[in-house]
N, C-alpha and C positions, 0 to 999 in steps of 0.2 A: 504493500500500500504506500502510495506517495505521501510523504510528510508535508505539512504546511510550510516548512522551511524550503523544501525543494519547489513547491508550488509558488512560493514567493519569488524565488529566483527566476522561475519561468516567466512570471508576469513582468518582473523587472526587465529581463533581457528583451522580451517581446515588446514592451513599452518603449524600449530604446530603438526598436526597429528591426531587431534580429528576426530571421525566419524561424520556423519551428525546428528545421534541421540545424541551423546555426546555434539555436538555444540548446538543443540536445548535446551538441558537441562541446559548447562552452561549459556546461555543467559537468560533463565528463572530464574536461580539462582541469576544472577546479579540484577535483579529487586527485588527479594525477600530479598536478602542480605542487600540492602540499604533501605528496607521498614519496619520500625518497626510495621506498621499496614497496610497490603496490601489492606484491604477492604476500607480504607479511601482514597486511592490514585485514581487518575483519571483513569477511565476505559479504555480510549483511550491509555494511556501510558502503561497500563498492556497488552493491546491487541498488542501493538507494540513490546513488548518484548516476546510475545508468537508466536513462529515461528516453523512451522512443519519441520520435518527432510527432507522431500522431497523438501521443498522450499530451505533449506540450501544447499542441493546437487545441485539444479539447479543454485543457485546464484554462488556457487563456480565454477561449470563447465563453466558458462558464463564468469566469471572473468578470468579464465585461458585461455579461447579461445580468448577473445577480449580485456582483460585488462581494462574492464569498468564494471560499475554496471548498465549501461543502459539496460532496458528490451527490447529495439527495436531489432527485428530480421531482418536479411537480407532475401531477397526474398519475401517481403510482397506485391509485385506488383507495387511499386512506381518506376518511371523512374528516373535514375540517371541524375543529372543536368549537368554532364560532359560526352561528347562522348568519344569514344575510343582514338581518336587522342589527345584530351585534357588530358585524364588520363595518356597517355604516357608522355606528356610534364610535367605534375605535378610530375610524378615519377622521371624524369631526374632532375628537380629542387630540389626535396627532396634529391636525391643522391649527389647533390652539396652542401647540407646544413646538412650533417650528424653531429650530435652533438646537434641539436635542439630537444626539446621535441615535443610531438604530439600537445600540445596546442600552442606552439610557431609556429609550421608549419601551423596549422589551422588558426591562427590569422595573418599570413603573407599575406598581400593583393596581393603581386606579385605571390605567390604560389597558394593560395586559392582565386583566383580572382573572383570567383562567390559566395564567402562567404558561402560555404557549412557548415552545422553544424558539430560538432565533429564526430558524429557517421557516417555520410555520407562521411566525409573526410577520416576517418579511413577505411571505406569499399573500397573507391577508391584506397587507398594505398595497401590494402590486395589483391585486384583484380589484381594488377600489380606487385605482388611479393615482395612488401615492407613489411617487418615484424618488430616486436619490439624485440630489443636486450637489455639486461641489460648492464649498463655502465661497461666496463671491469675494473678489479682491478689488481694491481701489488704490490709486496712487495718491499719497498725501500731497496736497497742493495748497499753496498760499495765495493770497489775493494778487500778489505780484505775478505769480505764474498764470493766473487766470487772465490778467490784463495782457500778458504777452501773447496768449492764445488768441484773444480778440483782435489784437493788433495784427497778428499774422494772418488771421482770416480775412480782415479787411484788405490786406496787401495782395492776397492771391485770389480773391473771390472772382475776379474777372479773367483769370488765366484760363485759356482753353488749349490751343495747340502747344502752348509753352510747356504744359505738363509732360508732353511727349519727349522733352529734352532732359527731364529730371532723372537722375540715377539715384534711387533710394538704397541706402546701405544701413546695415546694423550688425551688431553681434547678438547672437541668440544663445540661450542656454538649453541644454538637454539635461533635465533634472526631474527626479521624482521626489516631490515634496512630501515627507512623512507627516507633515502637519496639516495636509489637506483634510478637510472634513466633508462628509456628505450629509446634507440635510434632506429630510423627507417631506415632500409637499406635492401638490398636484401641478404646480407650475413654478418656474423660477421666479416669476413675478411675486409669488407669495412670500419670498424670503425678505424679511424686513431689513431696512438700512443698517440697523444697529448690529446685524449679524455679519456684515461685510468685514472681511479681514484685510487689514492694511498690509500690503506686500512688504516682505523683508527687504532691507536695502542691500545686504550682502549675503545672499544665499549661496550655498555650495553648488557649483555648476560646472558643466563641461561647455567650452565656448567654441563657436564657429563664427566666422564673418561672412556675410553674404551681400550680394548686390542684385537689384532687379531694375529693369527699365519698364517703360509703358507697355512694351510688347513681349518681353521675354525675361526669364531669369538669366543673369549674366555670369555669376561666379559664386562659388562656395568654398571657403578656405578654412581649414581647421586651425585653431589657435593653440599653439604649444605652450603650456605653462601660463605664467602670469602675463597679461597683455600690458606692455608699456609702450611709450611713444616710439621707441626705436623699432619694435616689432610691428607696430601699427603702420609706421612709415613704409616698412618693407612690404606689408600686405597691400597697401594702396599702390605702391610703385609696381608691384607684381601685377595687380589688377589693371592698371593703366596701360602697361606694356602689352599685356596679353589681349586686352579688349579694345585696343586703339582703333581697329577697323570696324568695330561694332558700335562704338559710341556715337551718339548724335553730334552733329556739328554744334559747337558752342554749348555743350551739355552743362547742366547744373548739378552739382554734387551735393547730395543731402546726407547729413549725419547728425546725431544728437549731440548734446552738450556735455558729454562726459569729460572728465579731466584729461584723459588720454587724447581725445579728439581736439581739445582746445589748447593743448600744450604748445609752447612757443615753437618747438621743433616741427610740429605738424603744420602750424600756421605758416612758418617759413617755407616748408616744403610745398604747400599748395600755392603760395605766392610765386615760388620759383617755377612751378609747373604751369602757372597761369590758369588754375582751375577755379571756376566760378562756384562759390559756396552758397547754398540756400540757407538764409538766416532762419534758424529753427527754434521754436519756443521750448523752454525747458519743461520737463515732466509731461511730455506729450507723445509717448510711444503709440497711442491709439490713433494718431493722425497719419501715421505712416502705413502705407499698404503692405510694406514688407513684413510687418508684424503678423499678417494673416497668411503669408505663404512660406516664410522661412522655415517654420517648424515642419511643415509637410515636406519641404525640399530636403531637410536634414534626415527625416525618417526614411525617405527613398534612398538616399545615399548610404545610410547605415544598413538598410536592408540588403543592398548590393555588396557592401564592403564590410559587413559586420565582423567577419572572421579576422579582418586585418586591424580592427580597432582595439 
């Protein structure tokens, strides 16, 4: 029987974009990597770390559908301990307690008054339209930041074809946040504002740099180690040299206002290369279209090159 530890590894690797085959191989490699002499180790432990790609695919599909590693399937013929009227009452009580996790709801004697197990309680919620939603996040923003956004909007509101010359760039993280919470409600609109989580400023992450134009993705570059101004200059220089024939004439380069991007070394570099920079308001990742495509692009590359990462 596959343990929850191994199932957790499966979900983590496949969330990173690895295929089921790559995931199976990576878990096997974990065992071998930490085993100076595999033959002398416990056979049961070796068996635990040997998992077929089909099993990986099933575990991942199950987790994405139900947010659990439990192998129990719905529709196995067992009768629900709650009738339809009771299920509706439970749904109403859950909607009055948005912000509680599944375990908190299941352990609440007033809500789960028949003490249903977690999987049965979850099924009861799903049957009545109660779904799991990740805890929303927002960016902390001052009045000055808001004024900058309005100023920017007024500046570019009449741009039409000019947007076709803009190259959007960003670094993105590939990170599984263990602090993510799932709230249970009928719609994400039901999640109240006070439940929104402020995004951490310095989360642990794996970095890539990417660029897109109006018509196509242009580049995806892995960042090795800590990104400093010297490495960032090298990345931009590599990008400009490689994509010089694909860039629009008199293109405009977009980047956010991180310390690396605004360092004197980088400013001098752009001046030397005569690159036009788009003045970008701080704390405004939501205004950039690259935020919506870079993660998908990363996942595709990882899926194809996962064994090399």
